[in-house]
KEROPA-477774 format. One record per residue: residue number from 1; x, y, z of N, C-alpha, C in turn. Coordinates in steps of 0.02 Angstrom, whole numbers, padded with zeros to 5 digits. Example, Ala and Ser with C-alpha at 12.3 -4.5 7.8 and 13.67 -1.06 7.14 Angstrom:
<sites>
    nr      n.u      n.v      n.w     ca.u     ca.v     ca.w      c.u      c.v      c.w
     1    00660   -00284    00390    00615   -00225    00390    00660   -00165    00390
     2    00642   -00112    00354    00684   -00053    00357    00645    00002    00394
</sites>
This chain:
<sites>
    nr      n.u      n.v      n.w     ca.u     ca.v     ca.w      c.u      c.v      c.w
     1   -00434   -03036    02949   -00405   -03050    02884   -00443   -03107    02849
     2   -00441   -03109    02784   -00477   -03160    02748   -00441   -03226    02752
     3   -00480   -03280    02751   -00452   -03347    02747   -00486   -03383    02690
     4   -00447   -03420    02653   -00476   -03458    02598   -00452   -03530    02604
     5   -00493   -03577    02584   -00476   -03647    02590   -00462   -03676    02520
     6   -00415   -03722    02518   -00401   -03757    02457   -00412   -03831    02470
     7   -00415   -03873    02418   -00421   -03945    02429   -00364   -03972    02470
     8   -00305   -03940    02464   -00247   -03965    02500   -00245   -03940    02572
     9   -00255   -03875    02581   -00249   -03845    02647   -00277   -03776    02644
    10   -00276   -03743    02701   -00302   -03675    02703   -00245   -03626    02696
    11   -00253   -03576    02653   -00205   -03522    02647   -00227   -03466    02692
    12   -00187   -03452    02742   -00208   -03405    02793   -00174   -03339    02783
    13   -00210   -03287    02802   -00179   -03222    02809   -00170   -03208    02883
    14   -00111   -03184    02905   -00100   -03171    02976   -00151   -03121    03001
    15   -00175   -03132    03060   -00226   -03088    03087   -00219   -03082    03162
    16   -00260   -03039    03190   -00260   -03032    03263   -00282   -03096    03296
    17   -00320   -03139    03260   -00342   -03202    03290   -00283   -03246    03308
    18   -00231   -03245    03265   -00172   -03286    03280   -00138   -03261    03343
    19   -00134   -03196    03350   -00103   -03167    03410   -00145   -03183    03472
    20   -00211   -03180    03464   -00255   -03191    03521   -00254   -03261    03547
    21   -00227   -03309    03507   -00227   -03379    03529   -00162   -03397    03564
    22   -00121   -03349    03581   -00057   -03363    03612   -00065   -03388    03683
    23   -00011   -03416    03714   -00018   -03450    03778   -00041   -03408    03837
    24   -00025   -03343    03840   -00046   -03307    03900   -00071   -03238    03883
    25   -00106   -03207    03930   -00136   -03143    03919   -00086   -03086    03922
    26   -00109   -03029    03899   -00065   -02971    03895   -00054   -02939    03963
    27   -00094   -02955    04012   -00085   -02926    04078   -00071   -02982    04128
    28   -00047   -02964    04186   -00031   -03013    04236   -00095   -03044    04264
    29   -00092   -03109    04283   -00151   -03140    04311   -00176   -03102    04372
    30   -00241   -03092    04372   -00272   -03058    04429   -00269   -02983    04424
    31   -00238   -02955    04372   -00235   -02883    04367   -00302   -02856    04343
    32   -00317   -02794    04363   -00380   -02762    04344   -00367   -02695    04312
    33   -00410   -02676    04267   -00404   -02610    04235   -00440   -02559    04277
    34   -00406   -02505    04298   -00439   -02456    04340   -00493   -02420    04302
    35   -00546   -02399    04339   -00599   -02361    04305   -00573   -02291    04289
    36   -00613   -02253    04254   -00589   -02188    04230   -00569   -02142    04286
    37   -00606   -02145    04344   -00589   -02102    04400   -00521   -02119    04428
    38   -00508   -02184    04438   -00443   -02205    04463   -00388   -02188    04413
    39   -00403   -02197    04349   -00353   -02182    04298   -00333   -02109    04300
    40   -00382   -02065    04310   -00368   -01993    04313   -00323   -01978    04372
    41   -00339   -02008    04431   -00298   -01997    04490   -00227   -02021    04479
    42   -00220   -02081    04447   -00153   -02108    04434   -00113   -02063    04387
    43   -00147   -02037    04336   -00113   -01992    04290   -00090   -01929    04325
    44   -00131   -01903    04369   -00112   -01843    04407   -00052   -01856    04451
    45   -00053   -01915    04484    00004   -01933    04527    00067   -01940    04486
    46    00062   -01974    04428    00121   -01982    04385    00147   -01915    04361
    47    00102   -01871    04343    00123   -01805    04320    00160   -01768    04376
    48    00133   -01772    04437    00165   -01739    04494    00234   -01768    04507
    49    00240   -01835    04501    00305   -01867    04512    00356   -01844    04459
    50    00335   -01841    04397    00380   -01819    04344    00403   -01747    04355
    51    00357   -01704    04377    00375   -01635    04392    00425   -01632    04450
    52    00416   -01678    04498    00461   -01679    04555    00530   -01704    04535
    53    00533   -01749    04486    00597   -01777    04465    00637   -01727    04423
    54    00603   -01682    04388    00638   -01638    04342    00691   -01595    04377
    55    00675   -01563    04434    00728   -01523    04468    00787   -01566    04489
    56    00773   -01629    04511    00828   -01672    04531    00872   -01689    04471
    57    00841   -01703    04414    00879   -01718    04354    00922   -01658    04334
    58    00893   -01597    04337    00931   -01537    04321    00988   -01526    04370
    59    00975   -01543    04433    01027   -01534    04484    01086   -01581    04470
    60    01070   -01643    04448    01123   -01690    04431    01165   -01662    04375
    61    01132   -01635    04323    01169   -01608    04267    01213   -01549    04288
    62    01186   -01506    04331    01226   -01449    04355    01285   -01473    04397
    63    01274   -01527    04436    01326   -01554    04480    01389   -01572    04440
    64    01377   -01597    04377    01432   -01620    04337    01448   -01571    04280
    65    01422   -01509    04285    01439   -01458    04236    01413   -01471    04167
    66    01354   -01502    04161    01327   -01517    04096    01279   -01462    04075
    67    01297   -01425    04023    01256   -01369    04002    01226   -01380    03933
    68    01184   -01334    03912    01151   -01340    03848    01199   -01335    03789
    69    01255   -01302    03801    01301   -01293    03746    01340   -01357    03730
    70    01335   -01408    03773    01370   -01470    03761    01329   -01514    03714
    71    01362   -01564    03685    01328   -01611    03641    01272   -01645    03680
    72    01213   -01649    03650    01153   -01674    03685    01165   -01741    03718
    73    01200   -01787    03684    01204   -01854    03710    01251   -01859    03769
    74    01298   -01811    03777    01342   -01813    03836    01302   -01800    03899
    75    01245   -01769    03894    01205   -01753    03953    01176   -01816    03985
    76    01178   -01871    03950    01150   -01932    03978    01197   -01966    04027
    77    01263   -01954    04022    01309   -01999    04055    01361   -01966    04101
    78    01340   -01940    04159    01390   -01924    04210    01421   -01989    04234
    79    01482   -01986    04261    01516   -02048    04281    01480   -02081    04339
    80    01485   -02148    04342    01451   -02185    04395    01483   -02171    04463
    81    01547   -02156    04465    01578   -02139    04529    01548   -02075    04557
    82    01535   -02026    04513    01502   -01965    04535    01431   -01979    04559
    83    01396   -02021    04523    01328   -02038    04543    01327   -02072    04612
    84    01376   -02117    04623    01378   -02152    04687    01387   -02104    04744
    85    01428   -02050    04735    01438   -02001    04788    01377   -01955    04795
    86    01342   -01946    04739    01288   -01897    04739    01222   -01924    04764
    87    01210   -01989    04756    01141   -02013    04764    01115   -02007    04835
    88    01158   -02008    04886    01136   -01996    04955    01079   -02041    04977
    89    01081   -02105    04957    01029   -02151    04977    00970   -02154    04930
    90    00973   -02118    04875    00918   -02117    04828    00935   -02156    04765
    91    00970   -02212    04773    00992   -02250    04714    00933   -02277    04674
    92    00879   -02297    04708    00821   -02322    04673    00789   -02269    04629
    93    00785   -02208    04655    00757   -02153    04617    00802   -02135    04557
    94    00868   -02134    04569    00914   -02120    04514    00911   -02175    04462
    95    00903   -02237    04483    00897   -02292    04435    00837   -02282    04390
    96    00781   -02260    04419    00720   -02248    04380    00731   -02190    04331
    97    00767   -02138    04353    00782   -02082    04309    00824   -02104    04250
    98    00875   -02144    04263    00918   -02165    04208    00887   -02218    04164
    99    00840   -02257    04191    00801   -02301    04148    00757   -02259    04101
   100    00727   -02206    04128    00687   -02162    04086    00729   -02130    04032
   101    00790   -02110    04049    00835   -02082    04000    00853   -02133    03946
   102    00862   -02196    03966    00878   -02248    03918    00820   -02257    03868
   103    00758   -02256    03894    00700   -02263    03851    00695   -02204    03803
   104    00707   -02144    03829    00704   -02084    03786    00758   -02087    03732
   105    00817   -02108    03751    00873   -02114    03704    00856   -02164    03650
   106    00831   -02223    03671    00812   -02275    03623    00757   -02250    03576
   107    00705   -02220    03605    00649   -02197    03564    00669   -02144    03514
   108    00711   -02097    03536    00733   -02043    03492    00774   -02071    03434
   109    00818   -02117    03448    00860   -02146    03395    00820   -02190    03349
   110    00772   -02225    03376    00732   -02268    03333    00689   -02227    03286
   111    00659   -02174    03311    00618   -02131    03268    00660   -02099    03213
   112    00724   -02088    03227    00769   -02059    03178    00799   -02112    03131
   113    00779   -02175    03140    00806   -02231    03101    00882   -02233    03106
   114    00907   -02221    03166    00979   -02221    03177    01006   -02293    03174
   115    01070   -02299    03155    01103   -02364    03155    01152   -02371    03213
   116    01162   -02317    03249    01210   -02318    03304    01174   -02300    03369
   117    01173   -02347    03416    01144   -02335    03483    01201   -02339    03534
   118    01254   -02302    03522    01317   -02311    03559    01309   -02305    03635
   119    01266   -02261    03659    01261   -02248    03731    01207   -02291    03765
   120    01169   -02329    03728    01114   -02366    03757    01137   -02415    03810
   121    01188   -02455    03795    01213   -02503    03843    01238   -02471    03907
   122    01272   -02414    03900    01298   -02379    03959    01242   -02353    04003
   123    01190   -02326    03972    01133   -02302    04011    01100   -02359    04050
   124    01093   -02416    04017    01062   -02474    04050    01106   -02500    04107
   125    01173   -02500    04095    01218   -02522    04148    01214   -02477    04209
   126    01210   -02411    04199    01205   -02365    04255    01142   -02380    04295
   127    01087   -02388    04261    01024   -02401    04295    01026   -02466    04333
   128    01055   -02519    04303    01060   -02584    04336    01107   -02581    04396
   129    01161   -02542    04391    01208   -02536    04446    01176   -02499    04505
   130    01135   -02449    04490    01102   -02410    04543    01048   -02451    04578
   131    01012   -02493    04540    00960   -02535    04570    00960   -02602    04534
   132    00996   -02652    04560    01000   -02718    04527    00934   -02755    04524
   133    00883   -02730    04559    00818   -02765    04561    00764   -02729    04519
   134    00785   -02681    04479    00738   -02647    04434    00731   -02691    04372
   135    00682   -02737    04374    00677   -02790    04325    00667   -02765    04254
   136    00631   -02710    04246    00616   -02685    04179    00679   -02667    04141
   137    00732   -02648    04176    00794   -02630    04142    00821   -02690    04104
   138    00820   -02748    04136    00847   -02808    04104    00801   -02833    04048
   139    00736   -02834    04061    00689   -02865    04014    00683   -02824    03950
   140    00665   -02760    03957    00657   -02719    03897    00724   -02694    03871
   141    00770   -02681    03916    00836   -02658    03894    00870   -02709    03849
   142    00863   -02774    03865    00894   -02826    03824    00861   -02828    03755
   143    00796   -02817    03751    00763   -02815    03686    00786   -02756    03644
   144    00793   -02698    03676    00817   -02639    03641    00888   -02652    03613
   145    00929   -02686    03652    00998   -02699    03631    01001   -02751    03576
   146    00960   -02803    03580    00966   -02860    03534    00936   -02846    03465
   147    00883   -02805    03462    00849   -02792    03398    00897   -02762    03347
   148    00890   -02784    03285    00934   -02759    03232    00917   -02687    03214
   149    00967   -02645    03198    00953   -02576    03176    00907   -02576    03116
   150    00861   -02529    03109    00851   -02472    03153    00803   -02485    03211
   151    00784   -02549    03222    00739   -02566    03277    00775   -02564    03344
   152    00840   -02572    03343    00879   -02573    03405    00953   -02571    03390
   153    00993   -02588    03441    01065   -02580    03436    01099   -02637    03398
   154    01066   -02695    03393    01096   -02752    03359    01156   -02781    03397
   155    01157   -02772    03463    01213   -02795    03504    01188   -02854    03547
   156    01186   -02914    03518    01158   -02971    03554    01202   -02992    03613
   157    01267   -02986    03606    01311   -03006    03661    01300   -02963    03723
   158    01291   -02898    03712    01279   -02855    03770    01209   -02867    03798
   159    01161   -02884    03755    01094   -02901    03779    01096   -02963    03824
   160    01134   -03013    03802    01141   -03075    03842    01176   -03060    03907
   161    01228   -03019    03905    01264   -03001    03966    01219   -02965    04015
   162    01177   -02919    03990    01131   -02883    04033    01082   -02931    04067
   163    01054   -02978    04028    01008   -03026    04058    01043   -03071    04108
   164    01104   -03091    04094    01141   -03133    04141    01153   -03096    04206
   165    01166   -03031    04202    01172   -02990    04263    01106   -02990    04301
   166    01052   -02982    04264    00987   -02981    04297    00970   -03047    04330
   167    00989   -03102    04299    00976   -03169    04327    01016   -03178    04392
   168    01079   -03156    04391    01120   -03162    04452    01090   -03121    04509
   169    01066   -03061    04494    01038   -03017    04546    00968   -03039    04567
   170    00932   -03074    04522    00863   -03094    04536    00853   -03167    04516
   171    00885   -03213    04552    00889   -03283    04529    00822   -03319    04524
   172    00771   -03297    04559    00707   -03332    04557    00657   -03303    04508
   173    00677   -03253    04470    00631   -03221    04423    00636   -03257    04356
   174    00589   -03300    04341    00594   -03344    04283    00587   -03309    04216
   175    00555   -03251    04215    00543   -03217    04151    00609   -03199    04115
   176    00662   -03187    04152    00724   -03169    04119    00755   -03228    04083
   177    00741   -03289    04106    00762   -03349    04069    00723   -03354    04004
   178    00660   -03334    04007    00619   -03332    03946    00649   -03283    03895
   179    00667   -03223    03918    00696   -03172    03874    00763   -03196    03846
   180    00803   -03230    03887    00867   -03255    03865    00857   -03308    03810
   181    00807   -03352    03820    00792   -03402    03770    00772   -03372    03704
   182    00732   -03318    03706    00711   -03284    03645    00772   -03258    03606
   183    00818   -03227    03641    00877   -03199    03607    00920   -03254    03576
   184    00931   -03308    03613    00968   -03364    03586    00933   -03392    03524
   185    00867   -03395    03526    00829   -03425    03471    00829   -03381    03409
   186    00808   -03317    03416    00798   -03274    03358    00862   -03242    03333
   187    00900   -03216    03381    00958   -03175    03361    01022   -03215    03352
   188    01030   -03268    03391    01090   -03308    03387    01081   -03373    03347
   189    01018   -03392    03335    01003   -03456    03302    01036   -03514    03338
   190    01044   -03507    03403    01075   -03559    03445    01018   -03595    03481
   191    00991   -03646    03448    00930   -03678    03473    00944   -03721    03535
   192    01004   -03748    03540    01020   -03788    03599    01021   -03745    03662
   193    01053   -03686    03658    01054   -03641    03716    00985   -03612    03729
   194    00947   -03599    03677    00879   -03574    03687    00837   -03625    03725
   195    00842   -03689    03705    00804   -03741    03739    00825   -03746    03812
   196    00890   -03742    03826    00914   -03746    03895    00890   -03687    03936
   197    00888   -03628    03905    00864   -03569    03942    00791   -03576    03959
   198    00750   -03599    03912    00679   -03609    03926    00670   -03663    03980
   199    00709   -03717    03977    00703   -03770    04026    00723   -03746    04095
   200    00778   -03709    04099    00800   -03683    04164    00748   -03635    04193
   201    00721   -03592    04150    00669   -03546    04173    00607   -03583    04197
   202    00591   -03639    04164    00533   -03679    04184    00540   -03707    04254
   203    00601   -03713    04278    00613   -03740    04344    00615   -03687    04399
   204    00608   -03624    04380    00607   -03570    04429    00539   -03566    04463
   205    00537   -03538    04524    00472   -03532    04559    00422   -03490    04519
   206    00360   -03516    04513    00306   -03479    04481    00306   -03482    04405
   207    00354   -03516    04374    00356   -03520    04301    00293   -03554    04274
   208    00267   -03528    04219    00206   -03556    04189    00223   -03619    04150
   209    00175   -03665    04146    00188   -03731    04115    00212   -03728    04043
   210    00191   -03678    04005    00209   -03677    03935    00284   -03666    03923
   211    00321   -03647    03976    00393   -03641    03969    00424   -03709    03953
   212    00398   -03762    03983    00423   -03829    03967    00404   -03848    03896
   213    00346   -03825    03874    00325   -03839    03805    00372   -03805    03756
   214    00390   -03742    03770    00438   -03707    03727    00505   -03743    03726
   215    00528   -03763    03785    00593   -03798    03789    00592   -03861    03746
   216    00539   -03900    03752    00534   -03963    03714    00528   -03949    03640
   217    00489   -03898    03621    00478   -03883    03550    00543   -03860    03517
   218    00579   -03815    03550    00642   -03790    03522    00694   -03845    03519
   219    00697   -03887    03571    00745   -03942    03571    00732   -03991    03515
   220    00668   -04003    03500    00650   -04053    03450    00651   -04026    03379
   221    00630   -03963    03370    00619   -03937    03303    00667   -03882    03282
   222    00705   -03855    03329    00751   -03802    03311    00716   -03742    03283
   223    00735   -03722    03222    00708   -03661    03192    00647   -03671    03148
   224    00606   -03721    03163    00545   -03732    03123    00499   -03671    03128
   225    00460   -03660    03075    00416   -03602    03072    00365   -03603    03129
   226    00337   -03661    03143    00286   -03664    03195    00315   -03645    03263
   227    00376   -03664    03277    00408   -03645    03340    00417   -03569    03343
   228    00440   -03539    03288    00448   -03466    03287    00381   -03432    03297
   229    00329   -03459    03267    00263   -03428    03275    00240   -03430    03348
   230    00251   -03486    03382    00232   -03492    03452    00269   -03439    03494
   231    00333   -03430    03481    00373   -03382    03520    00349   -03311    03507
   232    00338   -03293    03443    00316   -03225    03427    00246   -03211    03454
   233    00203   -03262    03454    00137   -03253    03482    00142   -03239    03557
   234    00188   -03272    03589    00198   -03260    03661    00222   -03189    03674
   235    00268   -03165    03633    00292   -03096    03641    00235   -03047    03630
   236    00196   -03057    03577    00140   -03012    03562    00090   -03010    03618
   237    00077   -03066    03648    00028   -03069    03702    00054   -03037    03766
   238    00118   -03045    03780    00145   -03025    03844    00171   -02953    03846
   239    00188   -02926    03788    00222   -02861    03786    00178   -02805    03812
   240    00204   -02768    03860    00169   -02709    03884    00192   -02647    03845
   241    00248   -02653    03810    00273   -02598    03769    00245   -02605    03698
   242    00213   -02553    03673    00179   -02557    03609    00227   -02568    03551
   243    00289   -02542    03556    00337   -02552    03502    00358   -02625    03498
   244    00367   -02657    03555    00385   -02728    03556    00328   -02771    03529
   245    00267   -02753    03550    00208   -02790    03524    00202   -02781    03449
   246    00214   -02721    03425    00210   -02708    03353    00263   -02748    03315
   247    00322   -02752    03343    00376   -02791    03312    00356   -02865    03308
   248    00326   -02891    03361    00304   -02961    03360    00252   -02973    03306
   249    00205   -02926    03299    00153   -02933    03248    00182   -02931    03177
   250    00233   -02890    03167    00267   -02886    03102    00299   -02953    03085
   251    00332   -02983    03135    00364   -03048    03124    00311   -03103    03111
   252    00256   -03100    03147    00203   -03149    03136    00174   -03142    03065
   253    00164   -03081    03043    00138   -03070    02976    00186   -03098    02923
   254    00251   -03089    02933    00300   -03114    02885    00301   -03191    02885
   255    00299   -03221    02944    00298   -03294    02947    00237   -03324    02912
   256    00179   -03294    02924    00118   -03320    02894    00117   -03309    02819
   257    00143   -03251    02797    00145   -03238    02725    00192   -03288    02691
   258    00248   -03302    02722    00295   -03350    02694    00262   -03419    02686
   259    00224   -03439    02736    00189   -03503    02733    00135   -03502    02679
   260    00099   -03446    02674    00047   -03439    02622    00077   -03446    02552
   261    00134   -03415    02541    00165   -03418    02474    00186   -03489    02456
   262    00211   -03526    02505    00229   -03595    02492    00168   -03637    02473
   263    00113   -03626    02508    00052   -03663    02492    00024   -03644    02424
   264    00027   -03580    02407    00004   -03559    02341    00047   -03588    02286
   265    00113   -03593    02297    00156   -03624    02247    00137   -03697    02235
   266    00118   -03732    02289    00097   -03801    02280    00032   -03805    02239
   267   -00013   -03758    02251   -00075   -03757    02212   -00062   -03740    02139
   268   -00015   -03695    02127    00003   -03678    02058    00030   -03739    02021
   269    00072   -03778    02057    00100   -03839    02027    00044   -03890    02012
   270   -00004   -03896    02058   -00060   -03942    02047   -00101   -03920    01987
   271   -00114   -03856    01981   -00153   -03829    01925   -00117   -03843    01858
   272   -00052   -03831    01857   -00014   -03841    01795   -00014   -03914    01774
   273   -00008   -03958    01823   -00007   -04029    01807   -00075   -04052    01779
   274   -00129   -04026    01807   -00196   -04046    01785   -00217   -04012    01720
   275   -00204   -03947    01714   -00228   -03909    01657   -00180   -03909    01598
   276   -00118   -03928    01610   -00070   -03929    01556   -00036   -03862    01542
   277   -00052   -03812    01580   -00020   -03746    01573   -00022   -03710    01641
   278    00021   -03662    01649    00024   -03626    01713   -00033   -03576    01718
   279   -00058   -03563    01778   -00109   -03510    01786   -00078   -03442    01773
   280   -00117   -03397    01745   -00091   -03330    01732   -00099   -03284    01793
   281   -00146   -03302    01836   -00157   -03262    01897   -00189   -03305    01950
   282   -00192   -03278    02010   -00225   -03314    02065   -00298   -03326    02049
   283   -00328   -03282    02009   -00398   -03290    01992   -00410   -03354    01953
   284   -00360   -03378    01916   -00366   -03442    01881   -00374   -03499    01931
   285   -00338   -03495    01987   -00344   -03546    02039   -00414   -03545    02070
   286   -00441   -03484    02077   -00509   -03477    02105   -00559   -03507    02056
   287   -00552   -03491    01992   -00600   -03515    01941   -00598   -03591    01936
   288   -00540   -03621    01947   -00533   -03693    01942   -00553   -03729    02006
   289   -00572   -03692    02057   -00595   -03722    02119   -00542   -03737    02170
   290   -00481   -03715    02159   -00427   -03727    02207   -00432   -03679    02267
   291   -00462   -03623    02257   -00470   -03573    02310   -00541   -03545    02307
   292   -00565   -03522    02364   -00631   -03491    02366   -00629   -03417    02347
   293   -00571   -03388    02353   -00562   -03317    02337   -00489   -03301    02336
   294   -00472   -03242    02312   -00402   -03221    02310   -00378   -03205    02380
   295   -00329   -03241    02407   -00306   -03229    02475   -00266   -03165    02481
   296   -00266   -03136    02541   -00230   -03074    02553   -00180   -03084    02610
   297   -00128   -03043    02610   -00081   -03044    02666   -00107   -03002    02724
   298   -00067   -02995    02775   -00090   -02961    02836   -00105   -02887    02825
   299   -00075   -02857    02774   -00087   -02787    02760   -00146   -02776    02713
   300   -00180   -02831    02694   -00238   -02826    02651   -00223   -02826    02577
   301   -00161   -02839    02559   -00140   -02840    02489   -00147   -02911    02460
   302   -00182   -02919    02404   -00190   -02986    02375   -00123   -03014    02351
   303   -00115   -03080    02359   -00056   -03113    02330   -00065   -03114    02254
   304   -00009   -03124    02219   -00012   -03129    02146    00039   -03180    02121
   305    00036   -03196    02057    00084   -03241    02026    00134   -03198    01988
   306    00199   -03207    02004    00251   -03167    01973    00271   -03191    01904
   307    00318   -03155    01872    00340   -03172    01804    00370   -03243    01799
   308    00399   -03268    01854    00430   -03334    01852    00381   -03389    01869
   309    00317   -03371    01877    00266   -03421    01889    00258   -03441    01962
   310    00288   -03404    02007    00282   -03419    02079    00240   -03366    02113
   311    00207   -03386    02168    00167   -03339    02207    00213   -03288    02240
   312    00190   -03226    02244    00229   -03174    02276    00182   -03122    02306
   313    00212   -03078    02348    00173   -03025    02379    00153   -02973    02326
   314    00097   -02940    02338    00074   -02888    02293    00117   -02826    02299
   315    00113   -02781    02249    00156   -02721    02247    00143   -02673    02304
   316    00083   -02673    02332    00067   -02626    02385    00073   -02655    02455
   317    00104   -02713    02462    00107   -02745    02527    00150   -02706    02577
   318    00133   -02713    02640    00174   -02685    02694    00208   -02741    02734
   319    00202   -02802    02710    00234   -02859    02743    00307   -02864    02720
   320    00352   -02873    02767    00423   -02880    02752    00444   -02952    02764
   321    00453   -02990    02710    00471   -03060    02717    00538   -03070    02752
   322    00580   -03019    02752    00643   -03024    02787    00635   -03035    02861
   323    00577   -03016    02888    00564   -03026    02959    00549   -03098    02976
   324    00541   -03141    02925    00528   -03211    02938    00593   -03251    02948
   325    00650   -03218    02939    00714   -03253    02945    00731   -03264    03018
</sites>
């Protein structure tokens, strides 16, 4: 993205560079990317496993009399008491199946821009009950629950409850304290609890040092823009799920655009004071030497000066300033 400098400061457009400067990498330390031959073998194995799971999934549905003529969503939820009798020692496998169903349910509803994710929490609960140590259920499931519709269920209390269950079952896994802190920070605006969650997570075995930095930053600054940027950069860097990474990038773009607009408004005020009249466009600021060029937002749309004399997003922008809240 383009960057332009002014005498006062630099007006930045959010870019991949901002995401790349986050505290940790997108993969686990020491992980390696398999070569194409290994990748092919892994894909074949995964395909075989999925084929093997399909008959079991159909057998479960038949066991509880779930047919095609029933409402599609009822097929997701046989009772847990029936599952407990049926699993025959395969609770881990059933947990994986129901986690997969939860992901499919979430993905289908999100693509449909649904506002109701009524069964999502129940699917996640079933999976967690079957295997309390299936960490992905708590980490990604809580994000699915906490995100506002149509990105997710908008149920922050259930997301917190799910993470608390995960922490009880896996007390030494510090990442869930990180996730809990994010929800308190973004969704609840409860900065004191967010700071405590980050601090508690920092004390768990293997926690990375920047957790203490997050705890101190949130405790000292609360909802400051820079703190939000640090947190979203961390999500973008760490997310293995492309939808979650995309959501983080959208929030980063909104935060940076909001900051850009504030800086442009200050330049507009400086221009008006010096020239005796307001600039008619951003190009006037460029001509007067306040900017090197017309700055753009993350979607490549130039900023402009609106009818009220303030900087605003261009008509073709894909940046949603609401995501900066």
